[in-house]
Each structure stands twice: as C-alpha cells, then as structure tokens.
C-alpha positions in Angstrom: -25.3 87.8 1.9 -22.0 86.9 0.1 -18.8 87.9 1.7 -16.2 89.8 -0.2 -12.7 88.2 -0.5 -10.9 91.3 0.6 -10.0 91.8 4.3 -9.1 95.2 5.6 -6.2 95.5 8.1 -7.3 96.3 11.6 -5.8 99.3 13.4 -3.4 97.2 15.5 -2.2 94.9 12.7 1.3 95.3 11.3 2.0 97.2 8.1 3.4 94.0 6.5 0.0 92.6 6.1 -1.3 95.7 4.3 -1.2 95.7 0.5 1.5 97.8 -1.0 0.4 100.7 -3.3 1.2 100.1 -6.9 4.4 101.7 -8.2 4.2 104.8 -10.4 3.9 104.3 -14.1 7.0 105.5 -15.8 6.8 104.7 -19.6 10.1 106.3 -20.5 12.1 104.4 -18.0 10.5 101.2 -19.3 11.2 102.1 -22.9 14.9 103.0 -22.0 15.3 99.7 -20.2 13.9 97.7 -23.1 16.1 99.6 -25.6 19.2 99.0 -23.4 18.4 95.3 -23.2 17.9 95.1 -27.0 21.3 96.8 -27.7 23.0 94.5 -25.2 21.5 91.4 -26.9 22.4 92.7 -30.3 26.0 93.3 -29.1 26.3 89.7 -27.7 24.9 88.3 -31.0 27.3 90.3 -33.2 30.2 89.2 -31.1 29.3 85.6 -31.8 29.0 85.9 -35.6 32.7 85.7 -36.4 33.4 82.1 -35.4 37.1 82.4 -35.9 40.0 81.1 -33.9 41.2 82.9 -30.8 44.8 83.9 -30.5 47.8 83.2 -32.7 48.3 84.8 -36.1 45.2 83.3 -37.6 42.8 85.8 -39.2 39.2 85.4 -38.1 36.7 84.0 -40.6 35.0 87.3 -41.0 37.1 90.4 -40.5 35.6 93.8 -40.0 36.3 94.6 -43.7 34.2 91.6 -44.8 31.0 93.6 -44.2 31.7 96.0 -47.1 29.5 94.0 -49.4 26.3 95.2 -47.7 26.8 98.7 -49.1 30.1 99.8 -50.5 31.2 103.3 -49.7 30.3 105.8 -52.5 30.6 109.5 -53.0 28.7 111.7 -55.5 30.1 115.0 -56.7 28.7 117.5 -59.1 31.4 119.1 -61.2 31.1 121.8 -63.8 31.1 119.3 -66.7 29.8 116.1 -65.1 28.5 114.2 -62.2 31.0 111.8 -60.7 30.2 108.7 -58.5 33.2 107.0 -56.9 32.7 103.7 -55.1 35.3 101.9 -53.0 35.5 98.2 -54.1 38.8 96.9 -52.6 40.0 93.6 -54.1 37.6 93.6 -57.0 38.4 93.4 -60.7 36.4 94.7 -63.6 35.2 91.2 -64.6 33.2 90.9 -61.4 31.6 94.4 -61.5 28.6 95.5 -63.6 27.4 99.1 -64.2 23.9 99.3 -65.7 21.5 102.1 -66.6 17.8 101.4 -66.7 14.7 103.5 -66.0 16.6 106.6 -64.8 18.6 104.6 -62.4 22.4 103.8 -62.4 23.1 100.4 -60.7 26.5 99.2 -59.7 26.5 95.5 -58.7 29.3 93.0 -58.2 30.3 89.7 -56.6 33.5 89.0 -54.7 34.8 85.5 -54.2 37.9 84.8 -52.1 39.4 81.5 -51.0 42.3 81.1 -48.6 44.2 78.0 -47.6 47.0 77.9 -45.2 49.0 75.0 -43.8 51.4 75.4 -40.9 52.7 73.1 -38.3 49.9 72.4 -35.8 47.0 73.7 -37.8 45.3 73.9 -41.2 43.1 76.8 -42.3 40.7 76.9 -45.2 38.3 79.8 -45.7 35.9 80.8 -48.4 34.2 84.2 -48.6 31.5 85.0 -51.0 29.6 88.2 -51.1 27.6 90.3 -53.5 26.5 93.9 -53.5 24.1 96.2 -55.4 23.9 99.9 -55.1 21.6 102.1 -57.1 21.6 105.9 -57.8 18.9 108.0 -59.5 20.4 109.7 -62.6 20.2 113.4 -61.9 18.3 115.6 -64.4 20.6 117.1 -67.0 22.9 114.1 -67.1 23.6 112.5 -70.5 22.9 108.8 -69.8 24.2 107.8 -73.3 27.7 108.9 -72.5 28.3 107.4 -69.1 31.8 106.0 -68.5 33.2 103.8 -65.8 36.8 103.2 -64.8 38.2 100.9 -62.1 41.6 101.8 -60.7 43.2 100.6 -57.5 39.9 99.3 -56.1 38.0 102.6 -56.7 35.3 102.6 -59.4 34.7 106.0 -60.9 31.5 106.5 -62.9 31.3 109.7 -64.9 27.9 111.1 -66.0 28.5 114.0 -68.4 26.1 117.0 -68.1 24.1 118.1 -71.1 24.5 121.7 -72.2 21.2 122.6 -70.6 22.5 121.4 -67.2 25.7 123.4 -67.5 23.9 126.7 -68.2 23.4 128.8 -65.2 20.8 131.5 -65.0 20.3 134.2 -62.5 16.6 135.0 -61.9 15.8 138.7 -61.3 13.7 139.4 -58.2 11.0 141.9 -58.6 9.8 144.1 -55.7 6.1 143.8 -55.1 
C-alpha cells in the first residue's frame, strides 16, 4: 500500500512542527492595501514628471498650471435670454481658438505654444511648451444655433447661445385632482 506524504505530529512533539492554520480571508483589507499601493505608486510617478531644476529662481519645466490643456475650466449658465458658456483660457489669443457648431454640439478647441529662453550667469534655460485642448457641449433644446457669438477678453472665452422665443416662454401646468 502507498504511504501518504503527510505526517501527523505525535502528542509529545513541539508545536513548531505542526502546520499553521491558514489566515482568515479578508477581501476588503486586501483591496484597501492594493488601492493604497496604487495611489502611492501614482504619487511617486507624478512627482517625477516635472523634470525641472531644483532650487534657485528657475521655473520648473511643467508648472501646475501647465495641466490646464487637458480640460479648461468652463461654466454654463442659463439666463433669461440666453445660455452662456464661459471657459478660462489664460494666455490664449483668438487666433489659436476655434468655436465650431456641428450635429447639435458646440466644440471649443485650441492650441497653445509657448517658448522661453533665459540666459544668466551660470546657467542657460530654454523651454518649449505645446498643448492643445478640445471641449464639447451639447447645445440645449431651445437655443438658436444660428446666432451663437463668442468673445475672448482677458483670457476668458464667453460663448452666448440666444434662446428662441419658444424656450423663453414659461408655462405653468395645472394639476387636476383625481
């Protein structure tokens, strides 16, 4: 007869020779540990991205405001006569911004190019930043897409979508008791 590979501890043997019972299964602790490790790794990675100089009066290659191109800040307000979209586009001029209406969508896109060169005693700094963005908004029902206007002033783009007369009309619906 074949012998089994497992030996049982005799009464007098020490506890160290016995197999240890498996630990409890704790899925939420495992998930939390994994998420914590992920966030720590992400933080370390993001700290390495700006490969700027340390110390001195030299600005890092990517400042915290350089990430604006991912999605510029925008507000949408419904006023009595129009809808108004304001988007913050600091440092941009009207030649590098496009506002387009197509298939019921209003799209704001642009590209920013910035070059900086600085020479001082002991160092030379040359930086180039390029970034583009695109942000789309669904045109609300009742907006007159033919009369949309856009104005750029002090780095803030204001797009005005006038409301049609149907959209301006307000009606109170009577509730009937059943």
